[in-house]
DRENVEXGU-896562 format. One record per residue (C-alpha): y, x, z. Coordinates in nm, 4 decimals. Layout:
# residues N
py:px:pz
Y:X:Z
...
# end
This chain:
# residues 624
py:px:pz
0.0054:0.0037:-0.0018
0.3137:0.1335:-0.0881
0.6039:-0.0443:0.0728
0.9553:-0.0213:0.1015
1.0624:-0.2661:0.4034
1.3141:-0.2430:0.6859
1.1889:-0.0535:1.0140
1.3234:-0.0475:1.3983
1.2955:-0.0165:1.7233
1.3732:0.1408:2.1030
1.3013:0.4281:2.3096
1.3783:0.3122:2.7234
1.3162:0.6062:2.9424
1.2391:0.3640:3.2514
0.9846:0.1868:3.0448
1.1918:-0.1557:2.9788
1.0439:-0.4165:2.7469
1.2115:-0.4031:2.4281
1.0426:-0.7300:2.2991
1.3482:-0.9349:2.2590
1.5595:-0.6764:2.0672
1.2592:-0.6391:1.8440
1.2299:-0.9735:1.7320
1.6239:-0.9910:1.6721
1.5870:-0.6722:1.4509
1.3155:-0.7907:1.2803
1.4663:-1.1336:1.1974
1.7703:-0.9700:1.0871
1.5924:-0.7465:0.8421
1.3677:-1.0024:0.6653
1.5165:-0.9967:0.3527
1.4238:-0.6371:0.3303
1.0430:-0.7137:0.3886
0.9726:-1.0677:0.3460
0.5664:-1.0547:0.2616
0.4652:-0.9457:0.6962
0.6638:-0.8403:0.9694
0.4850:-0.7131:1.2845
0.6113:-0.5173:1.6368
0.4302:-0.3443:1.8923
0.5054:-0.1116:2.2393
0.3861:0.2005:2.3191
0.3676:0.3650:2.6685
0.5068:0.7083:2.6055
0.4482:0.8156:2.9998
0.6507:0.6330:3.2074
0.8658:0.6048:2.8801
0.8173:0.2864:2.6425
0.8901:0.2816:2.2444
0.9246:-0.0412:2.0738
0.8645:-0.0350:1.6936
0.9090:-0.3272:1.4478
0.8880:-0.3083:1.0871
0.9169:-0.5940:0.7770
0.7037:-0.5330:0.4687
0.7832:-0.5747:0.0826
0.4249:-0.5010:-0.0591
0.4175:-0.3381:-0.3602
0.0858:-0.1763:-0.3693
-0.2780:-0.2816:-0.1875
-0.1198:-0.5660:-0.1015
-0.4057:-0.6392:0.1532
-0.3858:-0.6640:0.5435
-0.4691:-0.3062:0.5756
-0.1100:-0.2354:0.4937
0.0218:-0.4261:0.8074
0.3111:-0.2501:1.0169
0.3516:-0.1114:1.2694
0.0265:0.0833:1.2153
-0.2042:0.2537:1.4812
-0.3667:0.5623:1.3996
-0.7291:0.6797:1.5683
-0.5230:0.9127:1.8174
-0.2438:0.6218:1.9511
-0.0054:0.7347:1.7341
0.2040:0.4436:1.5988
0.3908:0.4430:1.2816
0.6728:0.2277:1.1103
0.7607:0.3442:0.7546
0.9976:0.2241:0.5498
0.9552:0.4111:0.1725
0.7191:0.5659:-0.0827
0.5355:0.8621:-0.0910
0.4594:0.9358:-0.4714
0.1766:1.2322:-0.3773
0.0221:1.0295:-0.1353
-0.3119:0.9968:-0.3360
-0.3275:1.4022:-0.3230
-0.2737:1.3742:0.0867
-0.4972:1.1712:0.0878
-0.7858:1.3664:-0.0497
-0.6546:1.6846:0.1099
-0.7098:1.5229:0.4893
-1.0228:1.3370:0.3708
-1.1560:1.6952:0.3300
-1.0627:1.7404:0.6560
-1.2204:1.4814:0.7884
-0.9860:1.1944:0.8263
-1.1079:0.8482:0.7275
-0.8808:0.5487:0.5711
-0.9393:0.2197:0.5834
-0.7077:0.0648:0.3144
-0.4678:0.2539:-0.0056
-0.1810:0.2491:0.2199
0.0634:0.5710:0.1891
0.1965:0.4456:0.5576
-0.1860:0.5218:0.6686
-0.1874:0.8407:0.4901
0.1552:0.9768:0.6659
0.0343:0.8617:0.9807
-0.2796:1.0448:0.9007
-0.1155:1.3797:0.8074
0.0746:1.3417:1.1516
-0.2028:1.3598:1.3862
-0.3456:1.6312:1.1412
-0.0339:1.8377:1.0815
0.2395:1.7153:1.3368
0.6320:1.7940:1.1978
0.4467:1.9997:0.9331
0.3579:1.7018:0.7536
0.7456:1.6346:0.6694
0.7435:1.9307:0.4091
0.4486:1.7962:0.2129
0.6204:1.4607:0.1476
0.7212:1.3778:-0.1794
0.9080:1.0786:-0.1992
1.1989:0.8760:-0.0293
1.1219:0.7362:0.3551
1.2712:0.6735:0.6865
0.9918:0.6292:0.9532
0.9137:0.6369:1.2997
0.6116:0.7529:1.4855
0.5853:0.7049:1.8589
0.3043:0.9554:1.9869
0.1267:0.9175:2.3296
-0.0356:1.2302:2.3424
0.2918:1.4304:2.4195
0.5216:1.1054:2.4963
0.7342:1.1427:2.2191
0.9002:0.9429:1.9371
0.9472:1.1089:1.6270
1.2659:1.0147:1.3271
1.2094:1.1318:1.0727
1.4535:1.1111:0.6997
1.3665:1.2047:0.3239
1.5092:1.5256:0.2094
1.7708:1.3758:-0.0125
1.8572:1.0718:0.1810
1.7649:0.8138:-0.0519
1.6440:0.6029:0.2248
1.8972:0.5100:0.5470
1.8219:0.6015:0.9675
2.0656:0.4695:1.1857
2.0469:0.5638:1.5244
2.2628:0.4645:1.8538
2.2394:0.6394:2.1474
2.2350:0.3319:2.4706
2.2879:0.4412:2.8203
2.0764:0.7318:2.7837
1.8205:0.5260:2.5611
1.7763:0.5266:2.1704
1.7596:0.2485:1.9451
1.7321:0.2764:1.5611
1.6936:0.0373:1.2038
1.7183:0.0547:0.8643
2.0430:-0.1665:0.8952
2.3291:-0.1188:1.1410
2.3249:-0.5066:1.1062
1.9749:-0.4874:1.2749
2.1312:-0.2858:1.5976
2.3730:-0.5131:1.6110
2.1999:-0.8042:1.6156
1.9819:-0.6616:1.9073
2.2314:-0.7078:2.1296
2.1695:-0.3104:2.2010
2.4779:-0.1971:2.0183
2.8096:-0.3557:2.0288
3.0144:-0.4137:1.7239
3.3181:-0.1680:1.8204
3.5083:-0.0844:1.5306
3.4950:0.3557:1.4899
3.8309:0.4905:1.4095
3.6612:0.7797:1.2791
3.4476:0.5819:1.0511
3.7028:0.4050:0.9227
3.9164:0.7045:0.8350
3.6146:0.8312:0.6172
3.6170:0.5010:0.4485
3.9748:0.5212:0.3476
3.8748:0.8747:0.2062
3.6092:0.8240:0.0257
3.5389:0.4433:-0.0295
3.2753:0.4510:0.2196
3.1938:0.5750:0.5357
3.1106:0.9342:0.5968
2.7566:1.0817:0.7460
2.6841:1.1312:0.9946
2.9685:0.8956:1.1435
2.9082:0.5291:1.0748
3.1918:0.2520:1.1209
3.0389:0.1471:1.4282
3.1067:0.3466:1.7760
2.7925:0.4849:1.9132
2.5726:0.4293:1.5950
2.5165:0.7611:1.3470
2.2867:0.8364:1.0648
1.9977:1.0985:1.0976
2.0404:1.3337:0.8415
1.8497:1.3934:0.5714
1.5124:1.6374:0.5782
1.5557:1.5655:0.9624
1.3366:1.4830:1.2353
1.4994:1.3300:1.5443
1.2195:1.3744:1.8746
1.2908:1.1877:2.1841
1.0843:1.2750:2.4906
1.1525:1.2904:2.8404
1.2196:1.6512:2.7439
1.5355:1.5574:2.6068
1.6673:1.4918:2.2389
1.6049:1.7420:1.9867
1.6488:1.7764:1.5664
1.4283:1.9905:1.3530
1.6070:2.0459:1.0060
1.3123:2.1132:0.7152
1.4624:2.0517:0.3938
1.8274:2.1867:0.2954
2.0043:2.1026:0.0199
2.1815:2.4071:0.0077
1.9060:2.6383:0.0264
1.7945:2.5140:-0.3072
2.0962:2.5789:-0.4823
2.0694:2.9409:-0.3088
1.7137:2.9748:-0.4435
1.6193:3.2368:-0.7380
1.6308:3.0418:-1.0236
1.2420:2.9077:-1.0461
1.2212:2.9309:-1.4291
1.3398:3.2187:-1.6966
1.6865:2.9937:-1.8214
1.5563:3.0417:-2.2007
1.2603:2.8125:-2.0467
1.4837:2.5230:-1.8339
1.4644:2.2316:-2.1031
1.0713:2.2761:-2.1282
1.0391:2.2937:-1.7390
1.2995:2.0259:-1.6600
1.1141:1.7846:-1.9865
0.7916:1.8236:-1.7807
0.9528:1.8219:-1.4058
1.1079:1.5109:-1.5627
0.8122:1.3155:-1.6898
0.6056:1.4228:-1.3795
0.8817:1.2443:-1.1629
0.8811:0.9181:-1.3863
0.4868:0.9130:-1.3820
0.5276:0.9312:-1.0014
0.7540:0.6401:-1.0013
0.5760:0.4285:-1.2222
0.2786:0.3760:-0.9285
0.2848:-0.0256:-0.8177
0.0949:-0.3553:-0.8149
0.3501:-0.5901:-0.8837
0.5698:-0.5756:-1.1803
0.8520:-0.2988:-1.2372
1.1293:-0.2530:-1.4842
1.4098:-0.0289:-1.5384
1.8257:-0.0312:-1.4689
1.9308:-0.0333:-1.8224
2.3316:0.0781:-1.8490
2.3106:0.2235:-2.1941
2.3808:0.6248:-2.0720
2.2027:0.8775:-2.1126
2.0516:0.9081:-1.7774
1.8477:0.5230:-1.7640
1.7863:0.5380:-2.1620
1.6011:0.8940:-2.0511
1.4076:0.6724:-1.7785
1.3244:0.4400:-2.0552
1.2218:0.6730:-2.2705
0.9915:0.8801:-2.0371
0.8660:0.6074:-1.8951
0.7677:0.4298:-2.2282
0.5632:0.7686:-2.2737
0.3508:0.7565:-2.0028
0.2727:0.4018:-1.9986
0.4356:0.1911:-2.2582
0.7588:0.0137:-2.2790
0.8682:-0.1616:-1.9415
1.1225:-0.4207:-1.9190
1.4810:-0.3695:-1.8993
1.7603:-0.5123:-1.7454
2.1273:-0.4867:-1.7976
2.5111:-0.6409:-1.7222
2.7219:-0.6985:-1.9932
3.0970:-0.7878:-1.9547
3.2809:-1.0549:-2.1599
3.5450:-0.8231:-2.1577
3.4489:-0.6039:-2.4571
3.6396:-0.2531:-2.3333
3.3997:-0.2582:-2.0371
3.1123:-0.3258:-2.2126
2.8333:-0.0788:-2.2739
2.6309:-0.3282:-2.5183
2.6328:-0.1387:-2.8021
2.4231:0.1531:-2.6502
2.1942:-0.0626:-2.4697
2.1134:-0.2531:-2.7894
2.0421:0.0955:-2.9740
1.8121:0.1714:-2.6021
1.6555:-0.1345:-2.6323
1.5755:-0.1140:-3.0233
1.4551:0.2059:-3.0140
1.1587:0.1579:-2.7528
1.1028:-0.1889:-2.8230
1.1464:-0.2952:-2.4059
1.1665:-0.6989:-2.3234
1.5330:-0.7236:-2.2183
1.7445:-0.9176:-2.0121
2.1239:-0.9221:-1.9850
2.3262:-1.1171:-1.7654
2.6317:-1.1607:-1.9277
2.9553:-1.1026:-1.6520
3.2510:-1.2654:-1.6224
3.5031:-1.3382:-1.3492
3.4050:-1.6641:-1.2619
3.0761:-1.5342:-1.2421
3.1542:-1.2703:-1.0319
3.3852:-1.5249:-0.7977
3.0471:-1.7033:-0.7712
2.8194:-1.3693:-0.6671
3.1676:-1.2214:-0.4320
3.0416:-1.3897:-0.0892
2.6958:-1.3312:-0.0956
2.7324:-1.0018:-0.2046
3.0256:-0.8826:0.0759
2.7745:-1.0730:0.3315
2.4882:-0.8146:0.2124
2.7221:-0.5220:0.3182
2.5619:-0.3333:0.6355
2.8822:-0.1135:0.6023
3.2284:-0.1750:0.3996
3.1910:0.0326:0.0620
3.4673:-0.0043:-0.2693
3.1310:0.0156:-0.4760
2.7723:-0.1482:-0.4938
2.8248:-0.5028:-0.5758
2.7723:-0.3900:-0.9636
2.4382:-0.3067:-0.8070
2.3938:-0.6574:-0.6117
2.4592:-0.8417:-0.8767
2.2127:-0.6686:-1.1250
1.9409:-0.6822:-0.8617
1.9796:-1.0356:-0.7953
1.8888:-1.0781:-1.1668
1.6414:-0.8703:-1.1717
1.4371:-1.0021:-0.8986
1.5080:-1.3324:-1.0225
1.3383:-1.2197:-1.3542
1.0224:-1.1964:-1.1363
1.0300:-0.7982:-1.0701
0.9949:-0.6514:-0.7204
1.0293:-0.2953:-0.8124
1.2754:-0.1098:-1.0538
1.3538:0.2377:-1.1775
1.7368:0.3256:-1.1581
1.9071:0.6445:-1.3012
2.0906:0.6855:-1.0220
2.1710:1.0968:-0.9833
2.1521:1.2051:-1.3274
2.5326:1.2764:-1.3149
2.5297:1.4672:-0.9647
2.1924:1.6654:-1.0294
2.3231:1.7514:-1.4499
2.7312:1.7728:-1.4203
2.7480:1.4521:-1.5907
3.1573:1.3916:-1.4771
3.4295:1.6116:-1.6082
3.5005:1.7250:-1.2679
3.2105:2.0078:-1.2867
3.4337:2.1795:-1.5560
3.7836:2.0950:-1.3984
3.7415:2.1053:-0.9970
3.6302:2.5019:-1.0011
3.8686:2.5830:-1.2991
4.1724:2.4176:-1.0861
4.0281:2.6376:-0.7458
3.9860:2.9347:-0.9569
4.3617:2.9042:-1.0649
4.5067:2.7861:-0.7353
4.5933:3.1768:-0.6054
4.7764:3.1998:-0.9545
5.0164:2.9644:-0.9147
5.3084:2.9532:-0.6733
5.3612:2.6673:-0.4624
5.6231:2.4407:-0.5737
5.8836:2.2042:-0.3968
5.7159:1.8791:-0.3469
6.0140:1.6863:-0.5796
5.9633:1.9253:-0.8455
5.6129:1.9130:-0.8541
5.6260:1.4900:-0.8717
5.8654:1.5139:-1.1712
5.5903:1.7840:-1.3862
5.2959:1.5621:-1.2809
5.4346:1.2904:-1.4126
5.4688:1.4364:-1.7703
5.0535:1.3777:-1.7292
5.1242:1.0048:-1.6533
5.1232:0.8690:-1.3737
4.9462:0.6620:-1.1037
4.7006:0.8541:-0.8471
4.5844:1.1239:-1.0635
4.9717:1.1919:-1.1004
5.0231:1.2219:-0.7458
4.7235:1.4180:-0.6528
4.7850:1.6550:-0.9439
5.1804:1.6978:-0.7646
5.0496:1.7655:-0.3954
4.7978:2.0364:-0.5637
5.1177:2.1712:-0.7460
5.2862:2.1569:-0.3671
5.0134:2.3675:-0.1867
4.7560:2.1021:-0.0846
4.4756:2.3603:-0.2233
4.1768:2.2978:0.0195
3.9601:2.1990:-0.2798
4.0106:2.0494:-0.6244
3.7026:1.8192:-0.5537
3.8165:1.6675:-0.2541
4.1661:1.5960:-0.4085
3.9827:1.3991:-0.7256
3.7469:1.2183:-0.4791
3.9647:1.1229:-0.2895
4.0416:0.7499:-0.2204
4.3843:0.7230:-0.0056
4.5288:1.0543:0.0712
4.5958:1.1475:0.4495
4.9375:1.0532:0.4552
4.8763:0.6870:0.3800
4.5728:0.7186:0.5919
4.7866:0.7831:0.8831
5.0041:0.5041:0.8176
4.7235:0.2529:0.7739
4.5323:0.3656:1.1046
4.9265:0.3473:1.2949
4.9976:0.6880:1.2722
4.6193:0.8440:1.3649
4.5588:1.1264:1.2179
4.2614:1.2256:1.0626
4.0806:1.5340:0.9471
3.9895:1.5215:0.5763
3.6127:1.5048:0.5372
3.5346:1.5849:0.1949
3.4276:1.9820:0.1574
3.7158:2.2059:0.1591
3.6021:2.5385:0.0466
3.6704:2.6375:-0.3205
3.4502:2.5528:-0.5712
3.3260:2.8170:-0.7706
3.0986:2.6453:-1.0578
2.9369:2.3989:-1.1361
2.6060:2.4031:-0.9053
2.8844:2.4200:-0.6270
2.9965:2.0765:-0.7641
2.6451:1.9520:-0.7615
2.5743:2.0587:-0.4696
2.8868:1.8749:-0.3290
2.8035:1.5993:-0.5348
2.4591:1.5121:-0.3946
2.5491:1.5822:-0.0452
2.8986:1.4207:-0.0201
2.9432:1.1213:-0.2890
2.5919:1.0169:-0.3809
2.4708:1.0409:-0.0426
2.7302:0.8467:0.1514
2.8191:0.6082:-0.1447
2.5854:0.5419:-0.4378
2.2597:0.6098:-0.2249
2.3555:0.3853:0.0642
2.5012:0.1020:-0.1600
2.1770:0.1339:-0.4242
1.9426:0.0693:-0.1145
2.1679:-0.2184:0.1047
2.2255:-0.4178:-0.2248
1.8945:-0.4347:-0.3987
1.6952:-0.4917:-0.0282
1.9181:-0.7655:0.0046
1.7166:-0.9588:-0.3145
1.3860:-0.8279:-0.1603
1.4038:-0.5868:-0.4369
1.2622:-0.2181:-0.3908
1.4842:0.0577:-0.6352
1.3441:0.4000:-0.7409
1.5552:0.6851:-0.8309
1.3236:0.9101:-1.0321
1.6169:1.1576:-1.1419
1.6227:1.2751:-0.7423
1.2639:1.3461:-0.7444
1.2604:1.6253:-0.4954
1.0797:1.8542:-0.7034
1.2980:1.8263:-1.0121
1.6132:1.8273:-0.7822
1.5026:2.1973:-0.6471
1.4153:2.2960:-0.9862
1.7392:2.2041:-1.1694
1.9830:2.3495:-0.8196
1.7780:2.6637:-0.8864
1.9001:2.7216:-1.2341
2.2024:2.8956:-1.3455
2.5540:2.6666:-1.3495
2.6336:2.7878:-1.7020
2.3086:2.5695:-1.8401
2.4986:2.2534:-1.7198
2.8359:2.2754:-1.8613
2.7532:2.4942:-2.1419
2.9265:2.3341:-2.5275
3.1170:2.0747:-2.5551
2.8413:1.7885:-2.4711
2.7815:1.5872:-2.1907
2.4843:1.7046:-1.9951
2.4156:1.9941:-2.2137
2.0416:2.0693:-1.9932
1.9170:1.7295:-1.9750
2.0189:1.6945:-2.3631
1.8292:1.9615:-2.4176
1.5465:1.8917:-2.2416
1.5032:1.5252:-2.3885
1.7687:1.4542:-2.6320
1.4780:1.4360:-2.9104
1.3587:1.1421:-2.7235
1.6667:0.9192:-2.7300
1.8739:0.7345:-2.9977
2.1233:0.9171:-3.1823
2.3880:0.6359:-3.0671
2.3305:0.7174:-2.6899
2.3086:1.0996:-2.6910
2.6218:1.1373:-2.9027
2.8058:0.8330:-2.6922
3.1427:0.9889:-2.4948
3.0989:0.9837:-2.0623
3.1713:0.6002:-1.9445
3.1478:0.4998:-1.5689
2.9969:0.1818:-1.4755
3.2427:-0.0290:-1.3487
3.3427:-0.3591:-1.2728
3.6798:-0.4799:-1.4415
3.8406:-0.5196:-1.0979
4.2360:-0.4030:-1.2642
4.2228:-0.6736:-1.4628
4.0581:-0.9311:-1.1777
4.2876:-0.8540:-0.9118
4.5828:-0.9611:-1.1509
4.4048:-1.2578:-1.2611
4.1238:-1.4692:-1.0962
4.1153:-1.2738:-0.8041
4.4668:-1.2220:-0.7398
4.5585:-1.4908:-0.4853
4.2529:-1.4370:-0.3275
4.3098:-1.0906:-0.2428
4.6624:-1.1544:-0.2120
4.5764:-1.3895:0.0896
4.3564:-1.1771:0.2700
4.5444:-0.8557:0.2281
4.8947:-0.9851:0.3493
4.7306:-1.2251:0.6446
4.7841:-0.9926:0.9565
4.4987:-1.1855:1.1474
4.2514:-1.1145:0.8526
3.9752:-0.8533:0.9866
3.9698:-0.9576:1.3844
3.9631:-0.6119:1.5981
4.0642:-0.4140:1.2862
4.3493:-0.6025:1.2264
4.4525:-0.4141:1.5800
4.3832:-0.1183:1.3920
4.5176:-0.1134:1.0965
4.9078:-0.1358:1.0107
4.9878:-0.4667:0.8361
5.3096:-0.2706:0.5979
5.0667:-0.0049:0.4794
4.8524:-0.2243:0.3668
5.0786:-0.4509:0.1620
5.2815:-0.1867:0.0669
4.9220:-0.0695:-0.1449
4.9048:-0.4201:-0.2865
5.2246:-0.4766:-0.4101
5.2147:-0.0740:-0.5346
4.9281:-0.1823:-0.7492
5.1068:-0.4874:-0.8939
5.3945:-0.2551:-0.9898
5.1346:-0.0283:-1.1435
5.1927:0.3017:-0.9044
4.8443:0.2918:-0.7864
4.4709:0.1841:-0.9033
4.2831:-0.1105:-0.8229
4.0507:0.0280:-0.6097
4.2898:0.1069:-0.3135
4.3844:-0.2652:-0.2618
3.9892:-0.3505:-0.3746
3.8809:-0.1056:-0.0624
4.1521:-0.2331:0.1979
4.0123:-0.6080:0.0999
3.6688:-0.5254:0.1141
3.7221:-0.3714:0.4857
3.9397:-0.6628:0.6353
3.6399:-0.9170:0.4857
3.3519:-0.7181:0.6292
3.4868:-0.6670:0.9857
3.5726:-1.0383:0.9844
3.2517:-1.0957:1.0067
3.0856:-0.7794:1.1151
3.3074:-0.7019:1.4637
3.2450:-1.0690:1.5777
3.1670:-1.1354:1.9372
2.8436:-0.9581:2.0167
2.5403:-1.1522:2.0591
2.4137:-1.1616:2.4553
2.2834:-0.8298:2.5216
1.9198:-0.7896:2.5743
1.9469:-0.4789:2.6966
1.6354:-0.2232:2.7696
1.7361:-0.1512:3.1406
1.5406:-0.3516:3.4248
# end
C-alpha cells in the first residue's frame, strides 16, 4: 500500500491520555485520507505517545495497510508519503529475516526502522513525513523527506510535543492556541508564504527536510541525514560530456518510480518543458497517461497552443478546464478555506487538482521542480551577474538611483533596481524574489523591524541560484502549496523532477551546463529535447499564473477593496497590521505603481486570519 495521508500525534512526558486530541486531529485531516483512519496510544516508559493517521489508499488497498501500524518489536508508525524503492528495500529486509503481512511501503519503513534504526532514513527514496513510537528505548521519532515534499509541523506545549501534517489539525486539537506569529507574518510579507522553520502560528515550527527529531525522557534532539548544500558541493557524478545521457536515464528512472499505483493516475500539463517532458517519459514507460490542464478565457494568459501540441504528439486522453473570473470566484471561498497557512500562490493548484479529482483520478504527476533544478528562470543568469557587478558600481543617492531605474520601466522592478543601485547589495536574488521591501514591511507591521530571511550572501553562479531556489522559494511556497491544495481534494500529487537521485546528479554538474546558449533549460533540452514537440521545445519561457492583475481591477475589485480597506477584517491580524499602509498598497496598485501580488497577498492574509485566528476550541490538554 502506497498512501498519502495525514498524520498527527502527541508526546506527554507524564503519560496523559491523548485520545481527545487525536480524535480532533483525525476529524480535521479527513480530507487528506478519506479511505481509512486510526488512532493508538503507546507507552514510552512513564511517557505516552499518541499517533493518528488518515489514509488515502493508492496501492495494496487491503486492510493490511491500516495505520497506525505496529511492528513485531512493539514499535508503531504513522506514515504519510510514498517510498518508491520500497520493493528493493523489502527484498533486502526479507533476506535479513523480516516477514511481511502485506504490500505496504509503510510496513517496509517500519521493518527498516527495526532493523537499521535511524540508518533507514538515508536508504529511503520518496516523499514522506513519519512518526515512530518505539518502546524499546522510550523514544518518539519524527522524520521528513530530504527535499521537504511532505510537511510536518511540530509544536512544543508545556514541555510536551504535538505534531501533524497540517497546522489546522494542531489548532483543532486544542493543544496549540491560534496566536499570530509576527515573525511568521513578516516572512509571509517578504516571500508570499511563511519561511521555514517559522510558521504563522506562534509556538509551531516546521521540521527541516532530511531531519529526524527524537523525543524521549533524555530530551529532544535532531539528526540531519541529508544536506542539499552538500549535494551541490559534491564532485560531478559524471563527466560533463556524458551529462545529457546520464540525466535522461535518471529522468526516466524517476518517472518510472512515480508511476507505481493501483488507482488511476494522470499528469498536470501546462504546456511547458517540464510537464511535457513528464508526459513524454511516462508515455515511453507505460503508454500515454491522461492529461489535465487549465486554460484561460483571457487569450494572453492561455497556454493552449503548446498544450495542444503536447496532447497531439503523445495521443493523451486530455481534459481542460477553461477558467474565467466567474469560475474563479466560484472556487475562491473554498480555495481560501483550504489554505493551512496564507500564500500568495496556490489557488491555481487548488483549481486544477479539483478538476483532476472530479475526472476520477487519485494520483497526478506534476512538473514542479524543473525550473528550480534546471535553471528555468532568467534570474539564474541575472542574479549572479548583478552580484558580480555589485562591487564595481559606486553607491548612488537614492533619488538619483530612482530616476535612473525609472528609465528601465516603472513598478516594483524599477524600485528594486533603484535600491540595488543605492547600495542594497545583500544579494540580487533576495531583491528579485522579494514580495514586499523591508521599509514597507516595517510600515505594515506597525513599525516592527524584521530581518530579511532570504539568503543574503552573493550568488556566484547558476548552481548557487538553484540551491537557493530549491531550499527557499520551492520549499516555502511551491511545495507547501502543492501539498495543501492537492490534499484538499484527496488527490496525491507526485513530483518526479524532485526525485532525490535525480536532484543529486544534476546538483553535482557544472553550472555552465545549465545556462549555456540562449535556449531555456539547455541541460534538460539536451537530455530529452528530442522527445518533445518542436512547438514546446522552442517556446519562450512563461510562468503559470492566474490573471489577477486584470481581475483585481474588474470583477474582484469590489471584494478586494472591501477586505483591504475594512480595518476590522482579520481579527487579531487587524491589531498588528497597519491599516493605512494596507490602503496605500491598494491605491498604489490601482495607480499602476505596484504589482497585483502585493494587494492580493494582503487580501489573502486578512481572509486567512479571519478564519484561522478565531478563538481556540476548548483545550483538550495532555496534562492531568
